[in-house]
C-alpha positions in Angstrom: 18.6 -127.6 13.8 14.8 -127.4 13.1 12.7 -129.5 16.2 11.5 -132.3 14.5 8.6 -134.3 16.7 6.2 -136.2 15.0 5.8 -138.8 18.1 1.9 -138.2 19.6 1.8 -135.0 20.9 4.3 -133.3 19.5 2.2 -131.6 16.6 0.1 -129.8 19.3 2.8 -128.6 21.0 4.1 -126.7 17.1 0.5 -125.8 16.9 0.5 -124.0 20.6 3.9 -122.7 20.0 3.2 -121.3 16.4 -0.1 -119.6 18.0 1.7 -118.4 20.9 4.1 -116.3 18.3 1.8 -114.7 16.0 -0.3 -113.5 19.1 3.6 -112.1 20.6 3.9 -110.5 17.3 0.2 -109.0 17.0 0.7 -107.6 20.8 4.2 -105.7 20.1 3.2 -104.7 16.5 0.3 -103.2 17.7 2.0 -101.7 20.7 5.2 -100.5 18.9 2.3 -98.5 16.2 0.8 -96.9 19.3 4.1 -95.8 20.8 4.8 -94.2 17.4 2.3 -92.9 16.9 2.6 -91.4 20.6 5.8 -90.0 19.4 4.1 -88.2 16.6 1.6 -86.7 18.6 3.7 -85.2 21.1 6.1 -83.6 18.5 3.5 -82.3 16.8 2.3 -80.6 19.8 6.0 -79.8 20.4 5.7 -78.0 17.1 2.5 -75.6 17.9 4.1 -75.2 21.7 7.5 -74.0 20.3 5.9 -72.2 17.5 3.9 -70.3 19.9 6.4 -69.4 22.4 8.7 -68.0 19.9 5.7 -66.3 18.1 4.6 -64.8 21.9 7.8 -63.6 22.9 9.2 -62.2 19.7 6.6 -62.0 17.8 8.1 -63.7 14.6 7.4 -66.8 12.9 9.8 -69.6 13.1 12.8 -69.5 10.8 12.5 -71.7 7.9 15.6 -73.6 8.5 14.4 -74.0 12.0 11.7 -75.5 10.9 13.0 -77.6 8.0 15.1 -78.5 10.8 12.8 -79.8 12.8 10.3 -81.5 10.7 13.6 -83.6 9.5 14.4 -84.5 13.3 10.8 -85.4 13.9 11.1 -87.8 10.7 14.2 -89.5 12.0 12.7 -90.0 15.1 9.2 -91.4 14.3 11.1 -93.6 12.0 13.4 -94.6 14.9 10.6 -95.2 16.9 8.9 -97.5 14.5 12.3 -99.1 13.4 12.5 -99.6 17.4 9.0 -100.6 18.9 7.8 -102.3 15.2 10.4 -103.5 13.0 13.0 -104.9 15.6 10.4 -106.4 17.4 7.6 -107.2 15.2 10.2 -109.3 12.6 12.0 -110.8 15.2 12.7 -114.6 15.3 11.1 -115.8 18.1 12.4 -119.4 18.6 10.2 -122.7 20.4 12.5 -123.4 23.1 12.5 -119.7 23.6 8.5 -119.4 23.8 8.3 -123.3 25.8 10.6 -121.2 28.6 7.9 -118.3 28.4 5.4 -121.2 29.1 7.2 -122.6 32.0 7.8 -119.8 33.9 4.4 -118.6 33.8 2.5 -122.5 33.6 4.2 -124.3 36.6 2.2 -127.0 36.1 4.1 -128.4 32.9 6.9 -128.7 35.1 9.8 -128.8 32.5 7.8 -131.3 30.7 7.0 -128.9 27.6 11.2 -127.2 27.4 12.4 -131.2 27.6 10.3 -132.5 25.1 10.9 -128.9 23.0 14.9 -129.4 24.6 15.1 -133.7 23.2 13.9 -132.8 19.5 16.5 -130.2 19.5 19.5 -132.2 20.3 21.2 -134.5 17.1 20.0 -137.9 16.9 21.8 -139.8 19.5 21.5 -143.5 20.5 18.9 -143.9 23.0 18.1 -146.7 25.1 14.8 -147.5 24.7 13.5 -147.5 28.6 14.7 -143.5 27.7 13.0 -143.0 24.6 10.0 -144.5 26.2 10.2 -142.1 29.0 10.6 -138.9 26.7 8.0 -140.1 24.6 5.8 -140.1 27.7 7.0 -136.7 29.0 6.1 -135.4 25.5 2.4 -136.8 25.2 2.1 -135.6 29.0 3.3 -132.0 28.1 0.9 -131.6 24.8 -2.1 -132.6 27.4 -0.9 -129.9 29.8 -0.2 -127.5 27.0 -3.8 -127.8 25.2 -5.6 -126.8 28.5 -3.5 -123.7 29.0 -4.6 -120.2 28.6 -2.5 -118.6 26.4 -3.8 -114.7 27.1 -2.0 -115.0 30.6 1.5 -114.6 29.1 0.9 -111.0 28.0 0.8 -108.2 30.2 -2.4 -106.0 28.8 -1.6 -102.8 30.8 1.2 -101.6 28.3 -0.8 -102.1 25.2 -3.8 -100.4 26.9 -1.5 -97.7 27.9 0.3 -97.5 24.7 -3.3 -97.2 22.8 -5.2 -95.2 24.9 -2.2 -93.0 24.7 -2.5 -93.1 20.4 -6.2 -92.5 20.7 -6.2 -89.2 23.2 -3.2 -87.9 21.0 -4.9 -88.5 17.6 -8.2 -87.9 18.9 -7.0 -84.4 20.6 -5.1 -83.5 16.9 -8.1 -84.6 15.0 -10.2 -82.2 16.9 -7.3 -79.5 17.1 -7.9 -79.8 13.6 -11.9 -80.0 13.2 -12.3 -76.8 15.6 -9.4 -74.7 14.9 -8.8 -74.6 10.9 -7.6 -71.8 11.0 -4.2 -72.8 13.5 -4.3 -76.5 11.2 -3.9 -74.4 8.4 -1.2 -72.2 10.2 0.7 -75.3 11.3 0.6 -76.8 7.8 1.8 -73.5 6.1 4.2 -73.5 9.0 5.6 -77.3 8.9 3.9 -79.0 5.8 4.7 -75.5 3.1 7.3 -74.1 4.6 5.5 -70.4 4.1 7.7 -67.3 5.7 4.9 -65.7 7.1 2.2 -67.9 8.4 1.2 -66.0 11.7 -2.3 -63.6 11.2 -1.6 -60.6 12.8 -4.0 -58.6 14.3 -2.0 -55.4 14.1 0.3 -53.3 11.7 2.8 -50.9 12.0 5.1 -49.0 9.7 8.0 -47.2 10.3 9.3 -43.7 8.6 11.5 -40.8 9.5 10.7 -37.4 10.2 13.8 -35.2 9.2 14.1 -31.3 9.1 13.8 -29.1 8.2 10.2 -28.7 8.6 9.6 -32.0 9.7 9.6 -33.4 6.5 8.3 -37.5 7.0 10.8 -39.5 4.5 10.7 -43.4 4.1 13.0 -46.0 4.2 14.6 -47.6 0.7 14.6 -50.8 -0.6 18.2 -52.5 -0.4 18.4 -53.0 -3.7 17.4 -49.4 -4.3 14.5 -50.1 -6.0 12.5 -47.3 -4.6 10.8 -46.7 -1.9 9.1 -48.9 1.0 6.4 -46.7 2.3 7.2 -47.6 5.8 8.1 -51.4 5.6 11.5 -52.4 6.2 14.4 -50.9 4.4 17.2 -49.1 4.8 17.6 -44.9 5.8 20.7 -43.2 5.6 21.4 -41.0 8.7 23.3 -38.3 9.3 26.2 -38.7 12.0 25.2 -36.7 15.3 21.9 -36.1 14.6 18.6 -37.1 15.8 16.7 -39.7 14.8 12.9 -39.1 14.9 10.6 -42.0 13.3 7.1 -41.9 13.4 5.7 -45.8 13.8 1.9 -45.4 12.1 -0.6 -47.7 12.3 -2.1 -47.8 9.0 -6.0 -46.6 8.7 -6.5 -49.9 6.9 -8.8 -52.9 6.3 -7.1 -56.1 6.6 -8.5 -59.4 5.1 -9.5 -62.5 7.4 -10.6 -65.3 5.4 -13.8 -67.1 6.0 -16.0 -69.8 4.5 -19.4 -69.9 3.2 -21.8 -72.7 1.4 -23.9 -71.6 -1.0 -26.6 -73.5 -3.2 -26.4 -73.7 -6.5 -28.9 -73.8 -9.4 -28.9 -77.5 -10.0 -29.3 -78.0 -6.3 -25.9 -78.9 -5.5 -23.2 -77.3 -3.1 -20.7 -75.1 -2.8 -18.4 -73.8 -0.9 -17.2 -70.1 -1.0 -14.5 -68.1 0.5 -15.3 -64.9 0.9 -13.0 -62.2 3.1 -14.3 -60.4 6.0 -13.1 -56.6 7.0 -11.6 -55.9 10.5 -9.3 -52.9 11.3 -5.7 -53.3 12.2 -5.7 -53.4 16.3 -4.1 -50.1 17.4 -2.0 -51.8 20.8 -1.7 -50.2 24.0 2.0 -50.0 23.7 4.6 -49.6 21.1 8.7 -49.7 21.6 11.6 -50.5 19.2 14.1 -52.4 20.1 17.9 -51.6 17.7 21.2 -53.2 18.3 24.2 -50.8 16.8 26.8 -52.1 15.1 30.1 -53.8 16.2 28.7 -54.9 19.6 28.8 -51.4 20.7 25.2 -52.5 22.5 21.6 -52.8 22.2 18.4 -51.4 23.8 15.0 -50.7 23.6 13.1 -47.9 24.2 9.5 -47.0 24.6 7.8 -45.0 21.9 5.1 -41.8 23.0 1.4 -42.4 21.6 1.0 -38.9 19.9 -2.5 -37.4 20.5 -4.7 -36.8 17.4 -4.0 -33.5 17.0 0.0 -34.3 17.2 -0.8 -36.9 14.9 -2.2 -34.8 11.9 1.1 -32.6 12.3 3.0 -35.6 11.1 0.4 -38.7 9.2 -2.1 -38.5 6.5 -5.8 -39.7 6.9 -4.2 -43.3 6.4 -3.1 -43.1 9.7 -5.4 -44.5 12.9 -2.6 -43.9 15.1 1.1 -42.3 15.7 3.5 -43.2 17.6 7.4 -41.1 17.7 10.6 -41.7 19.3 14.1 -39.9 19.1 17.4 -41.0 19.3 19.8 -38.7 20.4 22.8 -37.4 18.4 22.8 -40.9 16.5 27.0 -42.0 16.1 26.6 -45.7 15.2 24.6 -47.5 12.6 21.8 -49.9 13.6 19.4 -52.0 12.8 15.8 -51.6 14.1 12.8 -53.7 15.3 9.6 -53.0 16.0 7.3 -54.2 18.5 3.5 -53.5 19.3 0.7 -55.6 20.1 1.7 -59.2 18.3 3.5 -57.4 15.5 7.3 -57.3 15.1 9.1 -56.7 11.9 10.2 -59.5 10.7 12.8 -58.0 8.5 15.1 -55.3 10.0 14.5 -51.3 9.5 18.1 -50.7 8.6 19.8 -47.1 9.9 22.9 -46.5 8.0 25.0 -43.7 9.7 27.0 -41.5 7.2 28.5 -37.9 7.3 25.8 -35.2 6.5 26.7 -32.7 3.5 28.5 -29.4 4.3 30.7 -26.7 2.6 34.1 -27.6 2.7 35.3 -24.3 1.6 34.2 -21.5 -0.4 36.2 -19.0 -2.8 34.7 -16.0 -4.3 36.0 -15.2 -7.9 35.8 -11.1 -7.8 35.3 -8.5 -10.1 36.2 -5.2 -8.5 34.9 -2.3 -8.9 38.0 -0.9 -11.5 38.8 2.3 -8.8 40.0 0.0 -6.3 42.5 -1.0 -8.4 42.8 -4.8 -7.3 41.8 -6.2 -10.6 45.1 -6.7 -12.3 46.1 -10.2 -12.7 49.0 -12.5 -11.5 52.2 -12.7 -14.4 51.3 -15.7 -15.4 47.5 -14.9 -15.9 46.9 -15.8 -19.8 44.3 -13.7 -21.1 43.0 -16.2 -23.4 41.4 -17.4 -20.5 39.0 -14.5 -20.1 38.9 -11.9 -17.5 41.3 -12.0 -14.5 39.3 -12.9 -11.2 40.5 -12.7 -7.9 39.9 -15.3 -6.0 39.6 -14.9 -2.1 38.8 -18.0 0.4 36.3 -17.5 3.1 37.0 -18.1 6.5 34.9 -19.0 8.9 30.9 -17.5 8.6 31.9 -14.0 7.3 33.0 -12.6 3.7 33.5 -9.1 3.3 32.5 -7.7 -0.2 33.4 -4.0 -1.5 30.1 -2.7 -2.4 29.8 -2.9 -6.2 31.6 -6.1 -6.4 31.0 -8.9 -8.5 31.9 -12.5 -8.1 30.9 -16.1 -8.6 30.4 -18.0 -5.7 32.3 -21.4 -6.0 31.3 -23.6 -2.8 32.7 -27.5 -2.7 31.3 -29.9 -0.4 32.2 -33.3 1.0 29.5 -35.1 -1.2 27.8 -35.4 -4.6 24.8 -33.3 -4.0 21.2 -33.6 -5.3 19.9 -30.4 -4.8 21.0 -26.9 -3.2 18.7 -24.2 -1.9 20.3 -21.1 -1.3 18.3 -18.0 0.3 19.3 -14.5 2.1 17.0 -11.8 2.3 14.2 -11.4 -0.3 16.0 -14.1 -2.4 15.3 -17.6 -2.9 17.2 -19.8 -4.9 17.0 -23.9 -6.1 19.1 -25.6 -8.4 19.8 -29.7 -8.7 17.6 -32.6 -9.9 14.1 -30.6 -10.1 11.0 -31.2 -11.7 10.0 -27.8 -14.6 7.9 -27.0 -11.4 11.0 -26.5 -9.6 10.0 -29.8 -7.3 12.4 -32.7 -6.6 13.1 -35.2 -8.9 15.2 -37.5 -7.8 15.0 -40.2 -11.6 16.0 -36.7 -13.6 19.7 -36.1 -14.2 18.6 -32.7 -15.7 20.1 -30.0 -13.7 17.9 -26.8 -13.2 17.3 -23.7 -11.5 14.9 -22.0 -10.3 15.0 -18.4 -8.1 12.4 -16.5 -6.8 11.6 -12.7 -4.4 10.6 -13.6 -1.5 8.6 -11.3 0.9 9.0 -10.8 4.7 6.4 -13.7 5.1 7.9 -16.0 3.2 5.4 -15.8 0.3 6.5 -15.7 -3.4 6.5 -12.0 -4.7 5.8 -11.1 -8.8 7.2 -8.4 -10.6 4.8 -6.2 -8.9 5.9 -6.7 -5.7 2.7 -8.7 -4.9 2.2 -12.2 -3.7 2.5 -14.7 -6.3 3.2 -18.6 -6.8 5.8 -18.2 -9.5 9.5 -19.1 -9.4 11.4 -18.4 -12.4 13.2 -20.7 -14.5 16.9 -20.3 -15.5 17.9 -20.8 -18.6 19.0 -25.0 -18.9 22.0 -23.7 -20.7 23.0 -21.6 -18.1 21.9 -24.2 -15.2 23.9 -27.3 -16.4 26.7 -25.3 -15.2 26.0 -24.6 -12.0 27.3 -27.6 -10.3 30.3 -28.8 -11.1 30.7 -32.2 -13.6 30.9 -34.4 -10.5 28.2 -32.5 -8.2 30.4 -31.9 -5.3 30.5 -28.3 -5.3 28.5 -25.4 -7.5 29.0 -22.0 -8.4 26.8 -18.8 -8.9 27.3 -15.7 -9.6 26.0 -12.4 -7.5 26.7 -8.8 -7.3 27.5 -6.5 -4.1 24.6 -3.7 -5.2 22.1 -1.5 -4.1 21.6 0.1 -7.0 20.6 3.1 -6.0 21.8 5.0 -9.2 22.3 4.3 -13.4 25.8 3.8 -13.3 25.9 0.7 -10.8 22.1 -0.7 -12.4 24.2 -0.2 -15.9 26.8 -2.2 -14.2 25.6 -5.4 -12.9 23.3 -4.9 -16.3 27.2 -5.4 -17.9 28.6 -7.9 -16.0 28.9 -11.6 -16.9 31.3 -14.7 -15.9 29.7 -16.8 -18.1 27.0 -17.9 -16.0 24.1 -15.6 -17.1 23.2 -12.2 -15.1 24.3 -12.5 -11.8 21.9 -12.3 -8.9 21.8 -9.0 -6.4 22.7 -9.6 -2.8 22.2 -6.9 -0.6 24.9 -5.4 1.8 25.2 -7.3 5.1 23.1 -10.2 4.1 22.9 -13.3 6.0 23.3 -16.0 3.6 22.0 -19.4 4.2 22.7 -22.5 1.9 20.9 -26.1 2.8 22.3 -29.4 0.7 20.8 -32.5 0.2 23.2 -35.3 -1.0 22.7 -38.6 -2.8 22.7 -40.5 0.0 18.8 -38.2 0.6 20.1 -36.5 3.3 19.4 -33.0 3.7 22.0 -30.9 5.9 20.4 -31.1 9.3 21.7 -26.8 9.7 21.7 -24.4 7.0 25.3 -23.3 5.9 25.3 -19.7 7.1 27.9 -16.9 5.4 27.5 -13.2 6.2 28.4 -11.1 3.3 29.5 -8.1 4.7 29.6 -5.1 1.9 31.7 -2.7 2.7 30.6 0.0 2.0 33.0 2.9 0.7 33.8 5.0 3.6 34.4 8.8 2.8 38.2 9.7 3.5 39.6 10.5 6.6 41.3 14.2 7.1 43.8 13.8 10.7 45.5 16.9 10.3 46.7 20.0 12.6 48.5 23.0 12.9 52.0 23.0 13.6 54.0 26.2 14.7 51.4 28.4 13.9 48.6 30.1 15.9 45.3 31.5 14.7 46.9 34.9 14.9 49.0 35.2 11.7 50.2 38.0 9.5 49.4 38.4 5.6 52.5 37.2 4.9 52.2 33.9 6.8 52.6 30.4 5.7 50.3 28.0 7.4 52.1 24.8 7.9 49.5 21.8 8.1 50.4 18.5 9.5 48.9 14.4 10.0 47.4 12.3 7.1 45.1 11.7 4.5 43.7 8.5 4.3 40.9 6.2 2.4 39.8 2.6 2.8 40.7 2.0 -1.3 43.0 5.7 -1.7 42.8 9.0 -1.7 42.3 10.4 -5.3 42.9 14.0 -4.5 43.5 16.7 -1.9 42.9 20.3 -1.5 43.0 23.3 0.4 39.1 25.2 0.7 39.1 28.7 2.1 37.0 31.8 3.0 37.6 35.2 3.5 35.6 37.8 5.4 33.4 35.4 7.4 33.4 33.5 10.6 33.7 29.9 10.9 30.0 29.5 12.0 28.6 31.6 9.3 30.5 29.5 6.3 28.5 27.7 3.8 29.2 25.4 1.5 28.9 27.4 -1.1 31.5 30.2 0.2 34.6 27.9 0.2 36.8 28.6 -2.7 39.7 25.6 -3.7 42.9 26.1 -3.4 45.4 23.4 -4.3 47.8 21.3 -1.9 51.3 22.7 -2.4 52.3 19.0 -2.6 49.8 17.5 -5.4 48.9 14.0 -5.5 50.8 12.4 -8.3 48.3 11.4 -11.2 47.5 7.9 -11.2 48.6 7.7 -8.0 46.1 6.9 -4.9 47.6 5.9 -1.4 46.0 4.5 1.2 48.0 6.8 3.3 49.0 10.2 2.4 51.3 11.8 4.6 51.5 15.4 4.1 54.9 16.4 3.9 57.0 18.9 1.4 60.5 18.4 0.2 63.1 18.9 2.4 64.0 22.7 3.1 67.9 23.1 1.8 69.0 26.6 3.2 72.4 28.2 3.3 74.1 31.0 4.8 77.7 32.4 6.4 78.3 31.3 10.2 80.9 33.6 12.2 83.3 32.2 10.5 82.5 33.2 7.0 81.6 29.6 5.6 79.1 28.6 3.8 77.1 26.5 5.9 74.3 24.4 4.1 71.0 23.1 6.4 69.0 20.9 5.8 65.6 20.5 7.0 62.8 17.4 7.0 59.6 19.2 6.5 56.2 16.9 7.6 53.9 19.1 6.6 52.2 21.1 3.8 51.8 25.4 3.6 48.9 27.1 3.0 50.1 30.0 1.7 48.3 33.1 2.7 50.7 35.7 1.0 49.1 34.8 -2.4 45.7 36.4 -0.9 46.7 39.9 -0.2 44.8 40.8 3.0 44.4 42.9 5.1 45.3 43.0 8.6 41.7 42.6 10.9 40.3 40.6 7.8 39.1 37.1 8.7 40.3 33.8 7.1 38.9 29.6 7.5 41.2 27.5 6.5 40.2 23.6 6.0 41.6 20.6 4.2 39.3 18.6 1.8 40.3 14.8 1.1 38.6 13.1 -2.2 38.5 9.1 -2.7 37.7 7.7 -6.4 34.3 6.3 -6.1 33.1 7.0 -9.7 30.3 4.2 -9.0 28.7 5.9 -5.9 30.5 9.1 -5.2 33.1 10.5 -5.4 33.2 10.6 -1.5 35.0 13.5 0.0 35.4 14.6 3.7 36.4 18.1 5.1 38.7 18.2 7.6 38.9 20.8 11.0 38.1 23.9 10.2 40.3 26.9 11.0 39.5 30.4 11.7 42.5 32.8 11.8 42.8 36.6 12.0 44.8 38.1 10.6 47.7 40.9 12.6 50.2 43.3 11.8 53.3 42.1 12.4 54.4 44.1 15.4 51.1 42.6 16.8 52.6 39.6 16.3 55.5 40.0 18.2 54.1 41.6 21.5 52.0 38.2 21.4 54.8 36.2 20.9 56.9 38.3 23.6 54.3 37.4 26.2 54.1 33.8 25.4 58.1 33.6 25.6 58.2 35.9 29.2 55.8 32.9 30.4 57.8 30.3 29.6 61.0 31.6 31.0 59.0 32.0 34.1 58.1 28.5 34.0 61.8 27.6 32.9 62.9 30.2 36.2 61.0 27.8 39.0 62.0 24.4 37.2 66.0 25.8 37.4 64.8 26.8 41.5 63.2 23.3 41.9 66.6 21.2 40.9 68.0 23.7 43.1 66.5 22.7 46.0 66.5 18.9 45.0 70.4 18.6 44.9 70.4 20.8 48.0 68.4 18.1 50.0 70.4 15.8 48.6 73.8 16.9 49.8 72.1 17.6 52.7 72.2 13.4 53.5 76.1 13.3 53.4 76.1 14.0 56.6 73.4 11.3 57.8 75.6 8.9 55.9 78.4 9.6 58.2 76.3 10.0 61.4 74.8 6.2 59.8 78.3 4.8 59.5 79.1 6.0 63.3 76.0 4.3 64.8 76.9 1.2 62.7 80.1 0.6 63.7 79.4 0.9 67.8 78.7 -2.6 69.6 75.7 -1.9 71.3 72.9 0.7 70.5 71.1 2.8 73.1 67.1 2.6 72.3 67.4 6.7 71.4 70.6 5.7 68.9 68.4 3.3 67.5 65.8 5.0 67.0 67.6 8.3 65.4 69.5 5.4 63.4 66.2 4.0 61.9 65.3 7.8 61.1 68.0 8.6 59.1 67.6 5.5 56.7 64.0 6.3 56.5 65.0 10.2 55.9 67.4 8.9 53.4 64.8 6.8 51.5 62.4 9.6 51.2 64.7 12.0 49.8 65.8 9.7 47.1 62.1 8.6 46.0 61.1 12.5 46.4 64.3 13.2 44.6 63.2 10.4 41.6 59.9 12.3 41.4 60.6 16.0 41.6 63.2 15.5 38.4 60.4 13.2 36.7 57.9 16.2 37.2 61.1 18.4 36.1 62.0 16.5 33.1 58.3 16.7 31.4 58.1 20.5 32.1 61.1 21.2 30.5 60.1 19.1 27.8 56.8 21.2 27.4 59.4 24.5 27.3 61.2 22.7 24.8 57.9 22.5 22.3 56.8 25.7 23.5 59.7 27.6 22.2 60.2 24.9 19.2 56.6 26.5 18.5 57.7 30.4 19.1 60.2 29.9 16.5 57.9 28.2 13.8 55.4 30.9 14.3 58.6 33.8 13.9 59.6 32.1 10.7 56.1 31.0 9.6 55.1 34.4 9.4 57.6 36.1 7.9 58.9 37.8 11.0 62.2 36.0 12.2 65.5 37.1 11.3 68.4 35.0 11.4 70.1 35.7 14.7 66.8 35.6 16.6 66.3 32.4 14.8 69.8 30.8 16.0 69.1 31.9 19.1 66.0 30.1 19.3 67.2 27.3 17.9 70.3 26.8 20.5 67.4 27.9 23.7 65.4 24.3 21.6 68.7 22.6 21.4 70.2 22.8 24.8 66.6 22.0 26.5 66.7 18.8 24.0 70.1 17.7 25.0 69.2 17.9 28.8 66.2 16.2 27.9 68.3 13.4 26.4 71.4 13.4 28.9 71.4 15.4 31.5 67.7 14.2 32.8 68.2 10.2 32.3 71.6 10.9 34.1 70.4 12.3 37.3 67.2 10.1 37.3 69.6 7.2 37.0 72.3 8.6 39.9 68.9 8.6 42.2 67.9 5.1 41.4 71.3 3.9 42.7 71.3 6.0 45.7 67.9 4.3 46.1 68.8 1.0 45.4 71.4 1.0 47.8 69.6 2.6 50.8 67.3 -0.2 50.4 69.3 -2.9 50.4 70.9 -1.0 53.8 74.0 -0.1 52.1 75.8 3.3 52.9 74.9 5.8 49.9 77.6 8.3 50.6 79.0 7.2 46.8 76.1 7.9 45.5 74.6 10.4 47.2 78.1 12.5 45.8 77.2 10.7 42.1 74.2 12.3 42.4 75.0 15.7 43.1 77.3 15.9 40.6 74.5 15.1 38.2 72.3 17.7 39.3 75.2 20.2 38.6 75.4 19.3 35.4 71.8 19.1 34.5 71.9 22.5 36.5 74.8 24.1 33.9 72.8 22.7 31.1 70.0 24.8 32.2 71.3 27.6 33.3 72.9 27.7 29.5 69.7 28.0 28.8 68.5 30.0 30.8 71.1 32.8 29.4 69.7 32.4 26.0 66.1 33.0 26.6 67.5 36.1 28.6 69.4 37.6 25.7 66.1 36.3 23.6 64.2 38.5 25.9 66.2 41.4 26.0 66.1 41.7 22.5 62.3 41.6 22.5 62.8 44.1 25.2 64.6 46.1 22.6 62.1 45.8 19.8 59.4 46.4 22.4 61.2 50.0 23.1 61.4 51.3 19.8 57.5 49.9 18.5 56.6 52.1 21.5 59.2 54.9 20.4 57.7 54.3 16.9 53.9 54.5 18.0 54.6 57.6 20.2 56.6 58.8 16.7 53.4 58.5 15.3 51.0 59.9 17.9 53.1 62.9 17.9 53.1 63.5 14.0 49.4 63.0 14.1 49.1 65.9 16.9 51.2 68.3 15.1 49.7 67.7 11.4 46.5 68.5 13.3 47.9 71.4 15.1 48.8 72.8 11.8 45.4 72.0 10.2 44.0 74.1 13.6 46.2 77.1 12.8 45.9 77.8 9.0 42.1 77.2 9.9 42.6 80.3 12.5 44.7 82.3 10.1 42.1 81.9 7.1 39.4 84.2 9.0 37.8 81.3 11.3 35.1 78.6 10.3 34.8 78.4 6.1 31.6 77.0 6.4 29.1 79.0 8.9 26.3 77.5 10.3 22.9 78.5 9.2 21.9 80.6 12.3 25.1 82.5 11.6 27.0 81.7 14.5 
């Protein structure tokens, strides 16, 4: 209810209370606005501080979203400050009773009269006595008089207002001074918090990052994320081969940085005009530069300092536009990462992105080969359709080496793990480029045309022209041919080559005639190391060359591995000379023959002296085996045995024969024989090889029989010594039987004396030593017996091959060889086994009496076999002695005939009167 004061003094009270209300509102309005300005000022300085601190530690501008949030929060805070300190206080309803209470509390002289007067009038109309009403009126008049004399300023505390206003003035002045004295910083704040620009800090340092890639330390730029081109050192994406070192080059550009300044110029009309001029300063070179990287998938992060390069080193990498260069190497990069570069007041806002990918590599290489015809390797499989063109044999290259026969043409088909942009192929004296190249052979990423260029390169790496002098021209492959070099998916390429030295007209013509549908093949020399460099569509160059060594397999001359069998170097004029062994060639033997010379010693023979003679068994025409063993068809002979039966005997003839009888030689002459093999190389050959040359002396039948007689005699003497040694061995083994009995007696005793124990040990040692020595002796005798067997076999062959043997003699020699062979196959192994059993029992501490008896029995059977062979030898020796006796008798008869003829001539000469032809002196 409104207070109605219509008594004397009431109007004065209302006027004073309304004035107090106005003063209170003025006070709180001023104080609230000051506090709001203080909040705004503090927020301003806070925004500057946060921005400066953030830039100091991160070298970044504050994110736009953060600044926008800060501005919104500041506006909200300022609005809340205004609403709280100004709006809510300024527009508050200040009631007169409350104002009266304020005065009562401040001024004690009012003595509750003012509040009584105000309360009385606020109460509803009630019945009052005249006395009460009179007293209230009096109280109201007294209160009005007192209030009129009050100083209302005492109600207010000026301190908070002064502090608020002072704070607002100070903050406002500081902000004004900041804007007046530091216009650049003020403009930066406006750009940051008003214009919300992304970049508003002015840097004194600028850094660019590039990548150093191999081979050749090539400088590469990052690529824009949208693939629109290179960034010229600014942030972008680079694809790096997995597992390779990453070398980054950080450069301070040698460029001028614009710095704004304001100048006042006097116009022609006297007016002043303000213009903005640009000052030029250089980028500041930081003392330290570092990179901060963060691996993908939270695999780690780190900061690495960069090494500043000297001026000389910097020139090797950067152009003259770089004032300073820094380098850092990240070894064996396996994970993708983001990179920030920090130096001076610079830090790239957008990160550099390193995307790790697999480097280009060769997955497989196949050589589709066309071999020289003489190799016989060009036969297509049954399923091959001739309409597809000539058959090219596929050979996959395993590892880093490919063996290619000389004069072989091949289409090298290489497949890679990724699509390619370019490839470079180089080997000794040759280099080739293919892929997306311009007309000069340089990389052209925006040109889809596939081109190919090749050049001959000298030892110094310089391109040679056709005259062999230094030049600068690359030879371009025909465009329609080069377009076929790359596979349609660009994950492989096909290049024609031929392995050749082109050392004659035949090979040169073959290269000229060769065609794989890819133009004339390129000539690759033997043992060339081909280096293949790949660049994929990620612009990654293979860090190391893919190397393949092409070994030119030269057609080696044939190998003649032959020897004589059953013949010596003294032969009769009717002899046949067996050659055993093998003719071999890496690609097949085309022909073989004998060559011989009569009347010259081996050391005197020249190539022109040799006379060819066919093998007894010639190679079939068109048949070219890699290995051709010398072998004749089995020899079948028929004869009548002692029972009068016709017996057929088949002998395997693993040899070829040179027939001496066809040459009509005389005793005393010399014959030199050699075997020659020839291959089928019709391009660089044919290649021929001559085997060992054998020098034979032609002797008479009688002379050869005498020679063989002494050979048999020596064999028999050696055989007799073998028999004697076997007899001794058997005797020593039998002697151990008594030792076994003695050992058994000693072992039956309960206790042995020292002497008896010593004797027992000695007997056991003797048993074991006898077993070991007997085994060694029998093994030696077995080897010697085999030598005797081979010796008699050679004697037999020599008799047969020289046509001096008869059937009875041949049968006896065959029986000797047969008995010796049986002894080698059966009796000797049986004896060895028995002696081993004997030794094993001794080692185990047993009684070897039974094994000694077995060994003695086996040795006896061996002696029986050897004695049987000895008896046959004696019969042969008797036959030889008879022949030798008759040869001596024949010689004596011939000498007697010569003496008789001479005596008859002398007798007739004397009977005719002396000399028919006297000497000149008449004597």
